C-alpha positions in Angstrom: 58.7 -30.6 60.8 57.7 -32.4 64.0 55.6 -35.3 63.7 53.4 -34.0 66.4 52.9 -30.7 64.3 52.3 -32.6 61.2 49.7 -34.9 62.7 47.8 -31.9 63.9 48.1 -30.1 60.7 46.5 -33.3 59.1 43.8 -33.8 61.8 42.8 -30.1 61.2 42.6 -30.5 57.1 40.4 -33.6 57.9 38.1 -31.6 60.3 37.5 -28.7 57.5 36.8 -31.3 54.8 34.3 -33.0 56.9 32.9 -29.9 57.3 32.9 -28.8 53.7 32.0 -32.0 52.5 33.3 -31.3 49.3 34.4 -35.2 49.0 32.4 -37.8 51.0 33.0 -38.0 54.8 34.3 -41.4 54.1 37.0 -40.7 51.5 38.0 -37.8 53.9 38.7 -40.5 56.9 40.6 -42.8 54.6 42.9 -39.8 53.4 43.8 -39.0 56.7 44.5 -42.4 58.0 46.8 -42.9 55.0 48.4 -39.4 55.5 49.6 -40.5 59.0 51.0 -43.5 57.5 52.8 -42.3 54.5 54.3 -39.3 56.3 55.5 -41.8 58.5 53.7 -40.4 61.8 52.3 -44.1 62.3 53.1 -47.7 61.0 51.6 -48.2 57.7 49.4 -51.2 59.1 47.7 -48.7 61.2 45.8 -46.7 58.3 44.0 -50.2 57.8 44.4 -52.4 60.9 41.3 -51.1 62.7 39.0 -52.5 59.8 39.5 -55.5 62.2 38.8 -53.5 65.4 36.5 -54.7 68.1 34.4 -51.6 67.2 34.3 -52.1 63.6 33.6 -55.8 63.5 30.7 -55.4 66.1 29.3 -52.8 64.5 29.3 -54.8 61.1 28.1 -57.9 62.7 25.2 -56.1 64.7 24.0 -54.4 61.0 23.4 -58.3 60.1 21.8 -59.1 63.3 19.6 -56.0 63.0 18.8 -56.4 59.1 17.4 -59.9 60.2 15.6 -59.0 63.0 13.5 -56.6 60.5 13.5 -58.9 57.8 11.8 -61.5 59.9 9.3 -59.5 61.6 11.0 -59.3 65.2 11.7 -55.7 64.8 8.1 -55.2 63.5 6.6 -56.9 66.6 8.7 -54.7 69.0 7.6 -51.7 66.9 4.0 -52.8 66.9 3.9 -53.1 70.6 5.5 -49.3 71.0 3.1 -48.2 68.5 -0.3 -49.6 70.5 1.3 -47.4 73.4 0.9 -44.4 71.5 4.7 -43.5 71.1 4.5 -43.6 66.9 1.7 -41.0 67.2 3.9 -38.3 68.7 7.5 -37.5 67.4 8.5 -35.4 70.1 7.6 -38.1 72.6 9.1 -41.1 70.3 12.2 -39.0 70.5 12.4 -38.3 74.2 11.7 -42.1 75.1 13.7 -43.5 72.7 16.4 -41.2 73.8 15.9 -42.0 77.6 16.1 -45.9 76.6 19.4 -45.5 75.0 20.5 -44.0 78.1 19.6 -46.5 80.1 20.6 -49.4 78.3 24.2 -47.9 77.5 24.6 -47.7 81.1 25.1 -51.2 81.4 25.3 -52.7 78.0 28.1 -52.0 75.1 26.6 -48.2 73.9 27.6 -49.4 70.2 25.8 -52.4 70.7 22.8 -50.7 72.1 22.9 -48.4 68.7 23.1 -51.3 66.5 20.2 -53.2 68.4 18.2 -50.1 68.3 18.4 -49.0 64.8 15.9 -51.5 63.4 13.7 -50.8 66.2 13.2 -47.1 65.4 12.9 -48.1 61.4 9.9 -50.2 62.5 8.2 -47.9 64.7 8.7 -45.3 62.2 7.4 -47.2 59.4 4.0 -47.6 61.5 3.6 -44.3 62.3 1.8 -43.5 58.9 4.3 -40.6 58.2 4.0 -38.8 61.8 7.5 -39.8 62.9 10.9 -39.9 60.8 14.2 -41.9 61.4 16.5 -38.7 60.9 14.8 -37.2 63.8 15.3 -40.2 66.3 18.4 -41.9 65.4 20.7 -39.0 66.2 19.2 -38.5 69.2 19.6 -42.5 69.9 23.2 -42.4 69.3 23.7 -39.4 71.7 22.2 -40.9 74.3 23.8 -44.1 73.9 27.3 -42.2 74.3 25.8 -40.3 77.5 24.7 -43.6 79.0 28.6 -44.3 79.5 28.4 -41.6 82.1 26.7 -43.4 84.8 28.6 -47.0 85.6 32.3 -48.6 85.2 30.9 -51.0 82.4 29.3 -47.8 80.3 32.0 -47.2 78.2 36.0 -48.3 78.1 37.6 -45.1 79.4 36.7 -46.3 82.9 38.1 -49.2 82.5 41.2 -47.9 81.8 40.9 -45.4 84.6 40.1 -47.8 87.1 43.3 -49.9 86.4 45.3 -46.6 87.1 43.4 -45.9 89.9 44.0 -49.2 91.5 48.0 -49.3 90.6 48.4 -45.8 91.5 49.4 -44.4 95.2 47.2 -41.6 96.6 44.2 -42.4 94.0 40.7 -44.4 95.3 39.3 -46.7 92.9 35.5 -46.0 91.8 32.9 -48.2 92.8 30.4 -49.4 90.0 28.0 -46.7 90.6 30.5 -43.6 91.3 29.9 -42.0 88.2 26.5 -41.8 88.5 26.7 -39.0 91.2 27.6 -36.9 88.0 26.3 -39.1 85.0 22.8 -39.1 86.4 22.2 -35.5 85.9 24.1 -35.2 82.8 22.0 -38.1 81.4 19.1 -36.0 82.2 20.1 -33.0 80.4 20.9 -35.0 77.3 17.2 -36.4 77.6 15.5 -33.0 78.1 17.7 -31.2 75.7 16.4 -34.1 72.9 12.8 -33.0 74.3 13.1 -29.5 73.8 15.8 -27.4 72.0 17.5 -30.4 70.2 14.0 -31.7 68.9 13.6 -28.2 67.5 17.2 -27.8 66.0 16.5 -31.2 64.5 13.3 -29.8 62.7 15.0 -26.5 61.6 18.1 -28.2 60.4 17.6 -31.7 59.2 15.6 -30.7 55.8 17.1 -34.0 53.8 14.7 -36.6 52.6 13.9 -39.3 55.3 16.5 -42.3 55.1 15.3 -45.9 56.3 18.4 -47.3 58.0 17.3 -51.0 56.9 15.7 -52.5 53.9 12.3 -52.5 54.2 11.8 -55.8 52.6 9.1 -57.0 54.5 6.9 -54.2 54.3 5.6 -52.6 51.3 2.9 -49.2 52.0 3.1 -49.6 55.6 1.2 -53.1 55.9 3.4 -56.2 57.1 3.6 -59.3 54.6 3.5 -62.7 56.6 6.5 -63.9 58.2 8.2 -67.2 58.5 7.3 -68.1 62.1 10.4 -70.3 62.2 12.6 -67.7 61.4 11.0 -65.3 63.4 11.7 -67.4 66.6 14.9 -68.2 65.7 15.9 -64.7 65.1 14.3 -63.5 68.3 16.2 -66.3 70.5 19.8 -65.4 68.5 19.1 -62.0 69.4 18.2 -62.6 73.2 21.4 -64.7 73.4 23.2 -62.1 71.8 22.1 -59.6 74.7 23.1 -62.2 77.0 26.3 -62.6 75.8 27.2 -58.6 76.1 25.8 -58.6 79.6 27.5 -61.7 80.8 31.0 -60.8 79.4 31.2 -64.3 78.2 33.5 -63.0 75.1 34.5 -59.6 73.9 31.3 -57.7 72.2 33.0 -58.1 68.7 33.0 -62.0 69.1 29.5 -62.1 70.7 28.3 -60.1 67.7 30.3 -62.1 65.3 28.4 -65.3 66.9 25.2 -63.8 66.3 25.4 -63.1 62.9 27.0 -66.3 61.8 23.9 -67.9 63.6 21.5 -65.8 61.9 23.3 -67.2 58.1 23.3 -70.8 59.4 19.9 -71.0 60.3 18.6 -69.3 57.1 17.5 -66.2 59.0 19.3 -64.2 56.6 21.0 -65.0 53.2 24.8 -64.6 53.1 24.6 -62.3 50.1 21.7 -60.4 51.9 23.9 -60.1 54.8 27.2 -58.5 53.6 24.5 -56.4 51.3 22.8 -55.0 54.2 26.0 -53.6 56.1 26.6 -49.8 55.7 30.0 -50.0 54.6 30.2 -46.0 54.6 30.0 -45.9 58.3 32.2 -49.0 58.8 35.0 -46.8 56.8 34.6 -43.6 58.8 34.5 -45.7 61.7 37.7 -47.7 61.3 39.8 -44.5 59.3 39.0 -42.2 61.8 40.6 -44.5 64.6 43.8 -44.7 62.3 44.1 -40.9 62.4 43.3 -40.7 65.8 46.3 -43.2 66.6 48.4 -40.8 64.9 47.3 -38.0 67.4 48.4 -40.4 70.2 51.7 -42.0 68.9 53.3 -38.9 67.6 52.8 -37.0 70.6 50.3 -34.2 69.1 47.3 -35.2 71.7 50.1 -34.8 74.6 51.6 -31.8 73.2 47.9 -29.8 72.9 47.3 -30.9 76.6 50.7 -30.0 78.1 51.0 -26.5 76.0 47.1 -25.8 77.5 48.1 -26.7 81.0 51.4 -24.8 80.6 49.9 -21.6 79.8 47.5 -21.9 82.9 51.2 -21.3 84.9 51.3 -21.5 88.8 48.2 -18.8 89.6 45.6 -20.9 88.2 43.0 -21.9 90.8 42.1 -25.9 91.2 38.6 -25.3 89.9 40.0 -23.3 86.7 42.7 -26.2 86.2 39.6 -28.9 86.7 37.8 -26.8 84.0 40.4 -26.5 81.6 41.0 -30.2 81.7 37.2 -31.2 81.0 37.1 -28.5 78.2 40.3 -29.7 76.6 39.4 -33.7 77.1 35.7 -32.7 75.5 37.7 -31.3 72.6 40.5 -34.2 72.1 37.4 -36.6 72.2 35.7 -35.3 69.5 38.6 -35.7 67.2 40.2 -39.0 68.8 38.8 -41.8 70.5 37.6 -41.5 74.0 39.7 -44.4 75.2 42.9 -42.7 73.2 41.9 -39.3 74.8 41.6 -41.0 78.5 44.9 -42.8 78.2 46.8 -40.0 77.2 45.1 -37.7 79.8 44.9 -39.5 83.1 48.7 -39.8 83.7 48.8 -36.0 83.0 46.2 -34.9 85.4 47.1 -37.2 88.0 50.3 -35.5 88.3 49.2 -32.2 88.0 46.8 -33.0 91.1 49.5 -34.3 92.9 51.4 -31.0 92.0 48.9 -29.1 93.4 48.2 -31.1 96.6 44.5 -32.1 95.6 42.5 -35.4 95.0 43.8 -36.9 91.9 40.7 -39.3 91.9 38.7 -36.3 90.9 40.6 -35.1 88.0 40.6 -38.7 86.5 36.9 -39.0 87.1 36.2 -35.8 85.3 38.7 -36.9 82.2 36.4 -40.0 82.1 33.0 -38.2 82.1 34.5 -35.7 79.5 35.7 -38.4 77.0 32.0 -39.6 77.0 31.0 -35.9 75.6 31.8 -36.3 71.9 28.2 -35.2 70.3 30.0 -32.2 68.0 31.1 -34.6 65.5 30.2 -38.0 64.0 33.9 -39.4 64.5 34.5 -38.8 68.3 32.6 -42.0 69.5 31.5 -45.1 67.8 27.5 -45.2 68.6 27.2 -41.7 67.2 29.2 -42.7 64.3 26.6 -45.6 63.3 23.9 -43.1 63.4 25.5 -42.3 59.9 23.2 -44.7 58.6 20.2 -42.0 59.0 21.6 -40.0 56.0 23.2 -37.4 58.1 26.1 -34.9 57.1 28.9 -33.7 59.2 27.5 -30.6 59.4 24.1 -32.1 60.9 26.4 -33.0 64.1 27.9 -29.8 64.6 24.5 -28.1 64.3 22.6 -30.2 66.7 25.4 -31.9 68.8 27.7 -28.9 69.4 25.1 -26.9 71.4 24.8 -30.3 73.6 28.3 -30.2 73.8 28.6 -27.0 75.4 25.6 -27.4 77.8 27.0 -30.8 79.2 30.8 -29.3 79.6 29.5 -26.3 81.2 27.4 -28.7 83.6 30.2 -31.1 84.0 32.5 -28.3 85.2 30.2 -27.4 88.1 28.9 -31.1 88.9 32.2 -32.7 89.2 33.7 -30.7 91.9 30.4 -30.7 93.9 30.1 -34.6 93.5 33.7 -35.5 93.8 35.1 -32.6 95.9 38.5 -31.2 95.1 
């Protein structure tokens, strides 16, 4: 059997297992990643190498920083400010505002870092709401809002960085400006915000029936009342978090190193104990994040993703209009990015769509932009993008993401099909 075919079978079985949840999601991810290595589709090291990836390290380190913010009263102080302006009194309003806030921040900062910083903030606001708000209805919206924030700028996510490099070095292509993606990205982000203010919130109330789970340990709160906090730890924690944010913005190091430095400083200064630091990491999220990248690499290296793309485009034939081809490219990229990493999907699709556009005599830059935007539309599963995976600390199951994220995926995909040619021309 061809390795590409075998890789597709493994991923399909993983998706079925994710959906049925007869075994834990993290265990399914481990098995799929191991299968890629055992059957020779990837090197053995690829089954576990992503535990040391930038995304996994950054998420783990930011969980330590986030818990320190909560333990030492920083998140509570921010939560108190939000509660005083009334957001904690209305859950729908809180969901809408937090989603919009995540969208805005993720347009400029690492969307994974944004989610990691917002998780303790959401927990604090919810704990102060007197039962009027729940973590489970806010966190998923925050994660998907953060994914959508990558629509808007060159720094919003990784696929556009790879795309810009290709556009700069490929004859006939025009490099993007910093806000080029915002033409279609802003309307798509508004759709995401409106969705969670309306249909998405209704679906959450209807679907998320499990008991609410707090994503951080409420060690400084009992029965809704805050205990006195150590002022030294409070200010040290706040200063370290400000420095971490500044590090993300400045790009002085990659985001994993910045987050690790922040977590290390939290421990060295006594803001969090070493044992508590490791205890506060949600290892289920880390395992799913790392291992899903492992089997995604199997799709990439085996040529399975390429096979899916080529077969789909070949089926179209020469008679398909440019608009139809562009629409198929967007839909295909959305499907692939929900089971592969967005950077893997983008890297695979960029050369295909450039060649296709040149063959049809149309603007290849528009086709590349279409793939970049489609690669951010990973709302239907928790494995498509790290910032959505991180929200699993809210206690969600795989099918929760499907029930709430799939309609959003369909809406944003249809919107993108019409917005991209309108904004960039073909």
